[in-house]
Steps between C-alpha positions, in 0.01 A plus 500: 500500500784738585672417170182589314473831682857582411462408132347836418780689667760280332353589161474872579736592787412868469145426617626438852461757774781749554385655828475343849161342570345637822202259501681170439224290652276583203735335247598140429850589380710796616837584347758618752876535507704283734608806695136599540420154638742529791318440827189369321375154397219331312361151455623477139803688370638477148859607431446636152859521376802327650707517183813700442829497681558631850799692372349609169506846654704612793805702601694367201249669266490827695722801443499638854501309830430649841455257788642539850866593471509414130481785252606397150471623142531254212782547248379676186395291203802625308735334751580133463356298788664169593232233551523247780515154342551148628857500370584755769487225761704241314860580579693793364280683252620680190224758518609863501362646822605853418155612380238595755256251650146543619251306709461135395221243491741203475504264799812331632452229763163641598617861523469782251841566348658842487637766735349469850338844494318418176433131566324588827254713306442218249451246781244721671314540171489121448390443859214745453383311189484174695320670790247621246440144379455388862232765546322381185502134607374565852192709417274198429301332781369202299612496138804646324489511119832516312570535131790266412614389154546131427839576349696781657781691337681612814624206707691709755306497825720779638363755257156372398172490691358246254800268531486514879126433512525215250784335694333529839167370369664221292289637219691376196476139622125527547391760244266255329335382821163632603584507872810397691667543838819709511733450799577806709867536589675680786210462746656237727213258442337324211236719340350522155312751292211398281568634152239503227607548138268677259676438171383766257643583160698819462295759319678599183488866417319597181599795293445636153696736282255780579568459872876521466654825625638737241878487454689745717633676193145602409499746786693823507769474766413692812716794588758399757568773751852493629499838668469600861259742666598625842228462762643796691611830347586832659572842356876493562556181300245535220720696256785250506265198482321642197793661317773243571331184624782262405763660721279620786266203551743284697601792720135579565408139587790489745358817660811701425325777311313662786763755594430861422584569139617852574773370729598203285534597140698820472845461357831667571634645822221599735502818705435318829588576861796298615436151640147431373356340189232629267228267621553584868516873429184479290307332782613758756425795271161357416412472870608858569297651214183297559519578873514869416177459302329281760578744783396806296841657550539864400705595196747690719565200725541270200742740331716542810471137614361602839338274758351246483704403191829436688312274743334316211841451342641363826210255534538390140871436541445313827242273335720427198682168470835649402771652717498878522798681648477859629692613192254330264204645689645850473562449129140386441352786700710752309387349170134523602512844664715671237363339187194276499267674745558851353435359151175338610387812689557708186316262263151544359422151628543609862298818445203310355515234770491775764183642345323163467190418702637161604837326479588132539850355506611146424151437368437137396353468151405136448266331255441186295527535122413265216753428226405258223230344723755457782451687826818661629563689821675833525612654829647849499573776745492859380727755668233768536132517402318831540160646416504856371244767579336453158441130572781367285717221640878509452742210540857620567809285451830636637828385348849569633765542229878504520581534129304635202203276418512325161191464282437131567510545877269799468252286304509238775423766760225650286332162453528425872340831596232480230417146611436625855262762363325250271438251782378776734263626229341153477429509875336844508155607378477553125472878532834531682813599307852388589834653404838330538800719582867401495752706699879467485726630777878490535721524193199560273222725630175503306130432547230427244163333457566184300309246295586147399783505242464348152159340567216518754530293818252229384718432195808460722306248706380314191859462382578298815271216394689189388830686478783283371 
């Protein structure tokens, strides 16, 4: 009766259910996976498919292994891999073991051959396959139905469920019998299982020329994408990723491109205070100038570097992770008081910030963007964001220079600043306008409202999709 019920599904496998059945008691036959049957049982259980090899798939067919202390990556396909063969165990072998090896499915004296770290993973995989068979065989209370061929191809019981079941049930000796008793081994006492054989012919598949699939060449080959789209982009790295992806991608992935561009990319001898690098000086200067804005410092105090600026400098130096001698501290304070702060106090940027209705420093500007149907995250922090009396928002980016700025570096800074403004605009009501302003202090002193160079910001973002 069960065979008759299954005939329809054997003829049309796609007619079977694909979702779990919540009301199983209403059906005569319910299809479930072995994993889904764990902890459950039924009066009649049919193991639908016991074919295939235990090690048909496994660590030896994987590219990446991660289990316990083992973390391994398979040699590339272009590298010759030395197979483990039986000749390896028969005296001195002539095999060249120079090429790389990978996980194996070959057994040697009951153990999986290969390096211990890899063989342990293979052994655990095999053990899990046999545990799975144990679960399948122990779900039936009264009757267990197995599908076994009269003639089996795989005779190795170590790697085949069918071979193991046939051996333990003495099936090949009794395949023509209607019912027979199979001895049960390893129980400590004489026991038998009653085995009934329902010998049915193998259903031969029927096909016609019209049912045959079209040759692969009849289809246009699908476009293979070999590029890479970053799932995280910020304003400081976008120019290099889009304009020179080949040379900047690796640096970006290794998280080495996050340093301030203005303190990294100028060439030649820098006009720096003694004993401090560009990056450290840029961080300190940035903290001084943004603190002046946050504390609504007067222009006179900023120009003359009056309190609380010396205290802010002392706190900044104390919190830094580099050694500052009294001489270096004096040199930095002189540089700020005689050059940078007077320049900033004299700039149009400072004057407009002073007149703004509201000012925000170190303002986070984060959002999620979509590039080529891929969502990417961008996290940025603008130096100063202010709202003018006319309702316009202004994003200010301050850059410290030590040599004249070349055109490429200026384009990077312009794109960075314009990107801040573009992201902020997306987060404000539609009627709000946003301007992006770039201010240079130090060797070069200038300030201007900027836009994205060469192309609008969305086109820069689109160029990041599937970059080579």
